[in-house]
N, CA, C and O atoms as a Maestro MAE file, in Angstrom:
{
 s_m_m2io_version
 :::
 2.0.0
}

f_m_ct {
 s_m_title
 :::
 protein
 m_atom[208] {
  # First column is atom index #
  i_m_mmod_type
  r_m_x_coord
  r_m_y_coord
  r_m_z_coord
  i_m_residue_number
  s_m_chain_name
  s_m_pdb_residue_name
  s_m_pdb_atom_name
  i_m_atomic_number
  :::
  1 25 128.770 115.156 82.716 1 A "MET " " N  " 7
  2 3 127.556 114.365 82.904 1 A "MET " " CA " 6
  3 2 126.471 115.284 83.464 1 A "MET " " C  " 6
  4 15 126.727 116.080 84.367 1 A "MET " " O  " 8
  5 25 125.278 115.169 82.928 2 A "SER " " N  " 7
  6 3 124.169 116.021 83.364 2 A "SER " " CA " 6
  7 2 123.528 115.472 84.642 2 A "SER " " C  " 6
  8 15 123.751 114.326 85.032 2 A "SER " " O  " 8
  9 25 122.738 116.318 85.270 3 A "ALA " " N  " 7
  10 3 122.015 115.891 86.470 3 A "ALA " " CA " 6
  11 2 121.075 114.734 86.152 3 A "ALA " " C  " 6
  12 15 120.916 113.820 86.960 3 A "ALA " " O  " 8
  13 25 120.460 114.773 84.989 4 A "LEU " " N  " 7
  14 3 119.563 113.688 84.581 4 A "LEU " " CA " 6
  15 2 120.318 112.368 84.452 4 A "LEU " " C  " 6
  16 15 119.811 111.321 84.854 4 A "LEU " " O  " 8
  17 25 121.510 112.414 83.900 5 A "ASP " " N  " 7
  18 3 122.330 111.197 83.798 5 A "ASP " " CA " 6
  19 2 122.672 110.659 85.185 5 A "ASP " " C  " 6
  20 15 122.643 109.449 85.413 5 A "ASP " " O  " 8
  21 25 122.992 111.549 86.096 6 A "THR " " N  " 7
  22 3 123.310 111.139 87.462 6 A "THR " " CA " 6
  23 2 122.103 110.490 88.123 6 A "THR " " C  " 6
  24 15 122.235 109.459 88.784 6 A "THR " " O  " 8
  25 25 120.937 111.082 87.950 7 A "ILE " " N  " 7
  26 3 119.713 110.507 88.526 7 A "ILE " " CA " 6
  27 2 119.455 109.123 87.947 7 A "ILE " " C  " 6
  28 15 119.133 108.188 88.679 7 A "ILE " " O  " 8
  29 25 119.594 108.996 86.648 8 A "ARG " " N  " 7
  30 3 119.367 107.687 86.005 8 A "ARG " " CA " 6
  31 2 120.354 106.638 86.513 8 A "ARG " " C  " 6
  32 15 120.004 105.466 86.648 8 A "ARG " " O  " 8
  33 25 121.558 107.051 86.788 9 A "ARG " " N  " 7
  34 3 122.585 106.119 87.246 9 A "ARG " " CA " 6
  35 2 122.427 105.787 88.730 9 A "ARG " " C  " 6
  36 15 122.629 104.638 89.124 9 A "ARG " " O  " 8
  37 25 122.072 106.763 89.553 10 A "GLU " " N  " 7
  38 3 122.091 106.604 91.003 10 A "GLU " " CA " 6
  39 2 120.759 106.160 91.622 10 A "GLU " " C  " 6
  40 15 120.754 105.477 92.646 10 A "GLU " " O  " 8
  41 25 119.655 106.535 91.021 11 A "VAL " " N  " 7
  42 3 118.352 106.252 91.623 11 A "VAL " " CA " 6
  43 2 117.818 104.931 91.094 11 A "VAL " " C  " 6
  44 15 117.746 104.712 89.885 11 A "VAL " " O  " 8
  45 25 117.447 104.055 92.021 12 A "SER " " N  " 7
  46 3 116.913 102.762 91.596 12 A "SER " " CA " 6
  47 2 115.412 102.640 91.871 12 A "SER " " C  " 6
  48 15 114.735 101.797 91.283 12 A "SER " " O  " 8
  49 25 114.899 103.483 92.766 13 A "ILE " " N  " 7
  50 3 113.467 103.444 93.053 13 A "ILE " " CA " 6
  51 2 113.025 104.836 93.489 13 A "ILE " " C  " 6
  52 15 113.772 105.573 94.132 13 A "ILE " " O  " 8
  53 25 111.804 105.173 93.126 14 A "CYS " " N  " 7
  54 3 111.231 106.462 93.500 14 A "CYS " " CA " 6
  55 2 109.796 106.206 93.964 14 A "CYS " " C  " 6
  56 15 108.997 105.631 93.224 14 A "CYS " " O  " 8
  57 25 109.471 106.626 95.178 15 A "MET " " N  " 7
  58 3 108.145 106.365 95.736 15 A "MET " " CA " 6
  59 2 107.490 107.677 96.148 15 A "MET " " C  " 6
  60 15 108.163 108.639 96.516 15 A "MET " " O  " 8
  61 25 106.172 107.692 96.080 16 A "PHE " " N  " 7
  62 3 105.404 108.849 96.498 16 A "PHE " " CA " 6
  63 2 104.312 108.409 97.459 16 A "PHE " " C  " 6
  64 15 103.635 107.407 97.231 16 A "PHE " " O  " 8
  65 25 104.150 109.152 98.513 17 A "ASP " " N  " 7
  66 3 103.062 108.933 99.457 17 A "ASP " " CA " 6
  67 2 102.005 109.969 99.152 17 A "ASP " " C  " 6
  68 15 102.101 111.107 99.612 17 A "ASP " " O  " 8
  69 25 101.001 109.596 98.385 18 A "LEU " " N  " 7
  70 3 99.973 110.542 97.984 18 A "LEU " " CA " 6
  71 2 98.849 110.660 98.992 18 A "LEU " " C  " 6
  72 15 98.124 111.655 98.986 18 A "LEU " " O  " 8
  73 25 98.686 109.686 99.845 19 A "TYR " " N  " 7
  74 3 97.563 109.702 100.774 19 A "TYR " " CA " 6
  75 2 97.889 110.593 101.964 19 A "TYR " " C  " 6
  76 15 98.677 110.222 102.834 19 A "TYR " " O  " 8
  77 25 97.282 111.758 101.992 20 A "GLY " " N  " 7
  78 3 97.446 112.654 103.116 20 A "GLY " " CA " 6
  79 2 98.639 113.569 103.025 20 A "GLY " " C  " 6
  80 15 98.744 114.516 103.805 20 A "GLY " " O  " 8
  81 25 99.539 113.319 102.102 21 A "THR " " N  " 7
  82 3 100.714 114.159 101.964 21 A "THR " " CA " 6
  83 2 100.520 115.161 100.845 21 A "THR " " C  " 6
  84 15 100.597 116.370 101.069 21 A "THR " " O  " 8
  85 25 100.273 114.679 99.669 22 A "VAL " " N  " 7
  86 3 100.084 115.547 98.517 22 A "VAL " " CA " 6
  87 2 98.604 115.818 98.297 22 A "VAL " " C  " 6
  88 15 98.207 116.944 97.996 22 A "VAL " " O  " 8
  89 25 97.810 114.797 98.446 23 A "VAL " " N  " 7
  90 3 96.374 114.909 98.183 23 A "VAL " " CA " 6
  91 2 95.621 114.424 99.417 23 A "VAL " " C  " 6
  92 15 95.889 113.337 99.929 23 A "VAL " " O  " 8
  93 25 94.692 115.224 99.883 24 A "ASP " " N  " 7
  94 3 93.837 114.807 100.992 24 A "ASP " " CA " 6
  95 2 92.679 114.004 100.397 24 A "ASP " " C  " 6
  96 15 91.583 114.528 100.194 24 A "ASP " " O  " 8
  97 25 92.938 112.743 100.128 25 A "MET " " N  " 7
  98 3 91.945 111.915 99.446 25 A "MET " " CA " 6
  99 2 90.689 111.707 100.290 25 A "MET " " C  " 6
  100 15 89.575 111.799 99.774 25 A "MET " " O  " 8
  101 25 90.859 111.432 101.571 26 A "GLN " " N  " 7
  102 3 89.700 111.180 102.425 26 A "GLN " " CA " 6
  103 2 88.822 112.425 102.508 26 A "GLN " " C  " 6
  104 15 87.600 112.333 102.394 26 A "GLN " " O  " 8
  105 25 89.436 113.577 102.705 27 A "GLY " " N  " 7
  106 3 88.667 114.815 102.780 27 A "GLY " " CA " 6
  107 2 87.959 115.124 101.478 27 A "GLY " " C  " 6
  108 15 86.807 115.558 101.479 27 A "GLY " " O  " 8
  109 25 88.644 114.903 100.367 28 A "GLY " " N  " 7
  110 3 88.055 115.167 99.055 28 A "GLY " " CA " 6
  111 2 86.888 114.257 98.747 28 A "GLY " " C  " 6
  112 15 85.855 114.707 98.250 28 A "GLY " " O  " 8
  113 25 87.047 112.992 99.039 29 A "VAL " " N  " 7
  114 3 85.962 112.035 98.778 29 A "VAL " " CA " 6
  115 2 84.789 112.323 99.713 29 A "VAL " " C  " 6
  116 15 83.631 112.248 99.304 29 A "VAL " " O  " 8
  117 25 85.094 112.652 100.971 30 A "THR " " N  " 7
  118 3 84.024 112.970 101.922 30 A "THR " " CA " 6
  119 2 83.223 114.174 101.449 30 A "THR " " C  " 6
  120 15 81.993 114.149 101.470 30 A "THR " " O  " 8
  121 25 83.916 115.235 101.021 31 A "ARG " " N  " 7
  122 3 83.218 116.432 100.535 31 A "ARG " " CA " 6
  123 2 82.398 116.131 99.276 31 A "ARG " " C  " 6
  124 15 81.323 116.699 99.081 31 A "ARG " " O  " 8
  125 25 82.903 115.245 98.435 32 A "ALA " " N  " 7
  126 3 82.191 114.911 97.199 32 A "ALA " " CA " 6
  127 2 80.943 114.072 97.455 32 A "ALA " " C  " 6
  128 15 79.926 114.258 96.787 32 A "ALA " " O  " 8
  129 25 81.009 113.164 98.400 33 A "VAL " " N  " 7
  130 3 79.897 112.236 98.629 33 A "VAL " " CA " 6
  131 2 78.849 112.797 99.595 33 A "VAL " " C  " 6
  132 15 77.703 112.348 99.577 33 A "VAL " " O  " 8
  133 25 79.215 113.766 100.434 34 A "ALA " " N  " 7
  134 3 78.295 114.288 101.451 34 A "ALA " " CA " 6
  135 2 76.989 114.831 100.860 34 A "ALA " " C  " 6
  136 15 75.922 114.473 101.357 34 A "ALA " " O  " 8
  137 25 77.021 115.674 99.828 35 A "PRO " " N  " 7
  138 3 75.755 116.172 99.280 35 A "PRO " " CA " 6
  139 2 74.863 115.052 98.709 35 A "PRO " " C  " 6
  140 15 73.639 115.092 98.834 35 A "PRO " " O  " 8
  141 25 75.492 114.075 98.093 36 A "TYR " " N  " 7
  142 3 74.732 112.942 97.540 36 A "TYR " " CA " 6
  143 2 74.026 112.182 98.671 36 A "TYR " " C  " 6
  144 15 72.839 111.871 98.578 36 A "TYR " " O  " 8
  145 25 74.767 111.894 99.724 37 A "LEU " " N  " 7
  146 3 74.185 111.156 100.844 37 A "LEU " " CA " 6
  147 2 73.060 111.943 101.503 37 A "LEU " " C  " 6
  148 15 72.023 111.383 101.857 37 A "LEU " " O  " 8
  149 25 73.273 113.253 101.666 38 A "LYS " " N  " 7
  150 3 72.242 114.103 102.268 38 A "LYS " " CA " 6
  151 2 70.983 114.108 101.403 38 A "LYS " " C  " 6
  152 15 69.869 114.021 101.921 38 A "LYS " " O  " 8
  153 25 71.160 114.211 100.091 39 A "ALA " " N  " 7
  154 3 70.017 114.210 99.170 39 A "ALA " " CA " 6
  155 2 69.245 112.897 99.230 39 A "ALA " " C  " 6
  156 15 68.039 112.869 98.985 39 A "ALA " " O  " 8
  157 25 69.939 111.816 99.554 40 A "LYS " " N  " 7
  158 3 69.290 110.503 99.658 40 A "LYS " " CA " 6
  159 2 68.670 110.272 101.030 40 A "LYS " " C  " 6
  160 15 68.044 109.241 101.276 40 A "LYS " " O  " 8
  161 25 68.856 111.271 101.943 41 A "GLY " " N  " 7
  162 3 68.258 111.144 103.265 41 A "GLY " " CA " 6
  163 2 69.102 110.403 104.285 41 A "GLY " " C  " 6
  164 15 68.621 110.075 105.369 41 A "GLY " " O  " 8
  165 25 70.352 110.137 103.950 42 A "TRP " " N  " 7
  166 3 71.222 109.421 104.891 42 A "TRP " " CA " 6
  167 2 71.700 110.377 105.967 42 A "TRP " " C  " 6
  168 15 72.268 111.423 105.652 42 A "TRP " " O  " 8
  169 25 71.482 110.041 107.230 43 A "ALA " " N  " 7
  170 3 71.811 110.930 108.340 43 A "ALA " " CA " 6
  171 2 73.156 110.604 108.982 43 A "ALA " " C  " 6
  172 15 73.541 111.235 109.966 43 A "ALA " " O  " 8
  173 25 73.864 109.637 108.440 44 A "GLY " " N  " 7
  174 3 75.140 109.243 109.019 44 A "GLY " " CA " 6
  175 2 76.253 110.245 108.736 44 A "GLY " " C  " 6
  176 15 76.053 111.230 108.025 44 A "GLY " " O  " 8
  177 25 77.402 109.984 109.292 45 A "ASP " " N  " 7
  178 3 78.587 110.821 109.095 45 A "ASP " " CA " 6
  179 2 79.271 110.398 107.797 45 A "ASP " " C  " 6
  180 15 79.737 109.262 107.705 45 A "ASP " " O  " 8
  181 25 79.348 111.274 106.788 46 A "PRO " " N  " 7
  182 3 79.939 110.894 105.494 46 A "PRO " " CA " 6
  183 2 81.373 110.376 105.604 46 A "PRO " " C  " 6
  184 15 81.787 109.535 104.807 46 A "PRO " " O  " 8
  185 25 82.124 110.862 106.569 47 A "SER " " N  " 7
  186 3 83.504 110.385 106.703 47 A "SER " " CA " 6
  187 2 83.560 108.927 107.140 47 A "SER " " C  " 6
  188 15 84.543 108.239 106.865 47 A "SER " " O  " 8
  189 25 82.536 108.455 107.807 48 A "ARG " " N  " 7
  190 3 82.492 107.037 108.197 48 A "ARG " " CA " 6
  191 2 82.316 106.139 106.975 48 A "ARG " " C  " 6
  192 15 82.826 105.019 106.950 48 A "ARG " " O  " 8
  193 25 81.610 106.615 105.983 49 A "LEU " " N  " 7
  194 3 81.434 105.841 104.748 49 A "LEU " " CA " 6
  195 2 82.769 105.746 104.011 49 A "LEU " " C  " 6
  196 15 83.104 104.701 103.455 49 A "LEU " " O  " 8
  197 25 83.518 106.831 104.011 50 A "VAL " " N  " 7
  198 3 84.783 106.874 103.292 50 A "VAL " " CA " 6
  199 2 85.834 106.010 103.970 50 A "VAL " " C  " 6
  200 15 86.604 105.333 103.289 50 A "VAL " " O  " 8
  201 25 85.884 106.020 105.301 51 A "THR " " N  " 7
  202 3 86.914 105.259 106.009 51 A "THR " " CA " 6
  203 2 86.531 103.818 106.265 51 A "THR " " C  " 6
  204 15 87.382 103.017 106.652 51 A "THR " " O  " 8
  205 25 85.298 103.474 106.061 52 A "GLY " " N  " 7
  206 3 84.897 102.088 106.224 52 A "GLY " " CA " 6
  207 2 84.323 101.805 107.509 52 A "GLY " " C  " 6
  208 15 83.941 100.666 107.777 52 A "GLY " " O  " 8
  :::
 }
 m_bond[207] {
  # First column is bond index #
  i_m_from
  i_m_to
  i_m_order
  :::
  1 1 2 1
  2 2 3 1
  3 3 4 2
  4 3 5 1
  5 5 6 1
  6 6 7 1
  7 7 8 2
  8 7 9 1
  9 9 10 1
  10 10 11 1
  11 11 12 2
  12 11 13 1
  13 13 14 1
  14 14 15 1
  15 15 16 2
  16 15 17 1
  17 17 18 1
  18 18 19 1
  19 19 20 2
  20 19 21 1
  21 21 22 1
  22 22 23 1
  23 23 24 2
  24 23 25 1
  25 25 26 1
  26 26 27 1
  27 27 28 2
  28 27 29 1
  29 29 30 1
  30 30 31 1
  31 31 32 2
  32 31 33 1
  33 33 34 1
  34 34 35 1
  35 35 36 2
  36 35 37 1
  37 37 38 1
  38 38 39 1
  39 39 40 2
  40 39 41 1
  41 41 42 1
  42 42 43 1
  43 43 44 2
  44 43 45 1
  45 45 46 1
  46 46 47 1
  47 47 48 2
  48 47 49 1
  49 49 50 1
  50 50 51 1
  51 51 52 2
  52 51 53 1
  53 53 54 1
  54 54 55 1
  55 55 56 2
  56 55 57 1
  57 57 58 1
  58 58 59 1
  59 59 60 2
  60 59 61 1
  61 61 62 1
  62 62 63 1
  63 63 64 2
  64 63 65 1
  65 65 66 1
  66 66 67 1
  67 67 68 2
  68 67 69 1
  69 69 70 1
  70 70 71 1
  71 71 72 2
  72 71 73 1
  73 73 74 1
  74 74 75 1
  75 75 76 2
  76 75 77 1
  77 77 78 1
  78 78 79 1
  79 79 80 2
  80 79 81 1
  81 81 82 1
  82 82 83 1
  83 83 84 2
  84 83 85 1
  85 85 86 1
  86 86 87 1
  87 87 88 2
  88 87 89 1
  89 89 90 1
  90 90 91 1
  91 91 92 2
  92 91 93 1
  93 93 94 1
  94 94 95 1
  95 95 96 2
  96 95 97 1
  97 97 98 1
  98 98 99 1
  99 99 100 2
  100 99 101 1
  101 101 102 1
  102 102 103 1
  103 103 104 2
  104 103 105 1
  105 105 106 1
  106 106 107 1
  107 107 108 2
  108 107 109 1
  109 109 110 1
  110 110 111 1
  111 111 112 2
  112 111 113 1
  113 113 114 1
  114 114 115 1
  115 115 116 2
  116 115 117 1
  117 117 118 1
  118 118 119 1
  119 119 120 2
  120 119 121 1
  121 121 122 1
  122 122 123 1
  123 123 124 2
  124 123 125 1
  125 125 126 1
  126 126 127 1
  127 127 128 2
  128 127 129 1
  129 129 130 1
  130 130 131 1
  131 131 132 2
  132 131 133 1
  133 133 134 1
  134 134 135 1
  135 135 136 2
  136 135 137 1
  137 137 138 1
  138 138 139 1
  139 139 140 2
  140 139 141 1
  141 141 142 1
  142 142 143 1
  143 143 144 2
  144 143 145 1
  145 145 146 1
  146 146 147 1
  147 147 148 2
  148 147 149 1
  149 149 150 1
  150 150 151 1
  151 151 152 2
  152 151 153 1
  153 153 154 1
  154 154 155 1
  155 155 156 2
  156 155 157 1
  157 157 158 1
  158 158 159 1
  159 159 160 2
  160 159 161 1
  161 161 162 1
  162 162 163 1
  163 163 164 2
  164 163 165 1
  165 165 166 1
  166 166 167 1
  167 167 168 2
  168 167 169 1
  169 169 170 1
  170 170 171 1
  171 171 172 2
  172 171 173 1
  173 173 174 1
  174 174 175 1
  175 175 176 2
  176 175 177 1
  177 177 178 1
  178 178 179 1
  179 179 180 2
  180 179 181 1
  181 181 182 1
  182 182 183 1
  183 183 184 2
  184 183 185 1
  185 185 186 1
  186 186 187 1
  187 187 188 2
  188 187 189 1
  189 189 190 1
  190 190 191 1
  191 191 192 2
  192 191 193 1
  193 193 194 1
  194 194 195 1
  195 195 196 2
  196 195 197 1
  197 197 198 1
  198 198 199 1
  199 199 200 2
  200 199 201 1
  201 201 202 1
  202 202 203 1
  203 203 204 2
  204 203 205 1
  205 205 206 1
  206 206 207 1
  207 207 208 2
  :::
 }
}
């Protein structure tokens, strides 16, 4: 029996935590939106917009 067969037989669920583990989503969105907000004259903290 191959490893793939064993995985198919033994694993019933597979989950990934992408937020902060694999991808820094908050940091990425903050960096992406900061120049736009600055160009629009917004003086607030861009990370506050991202986190709510």
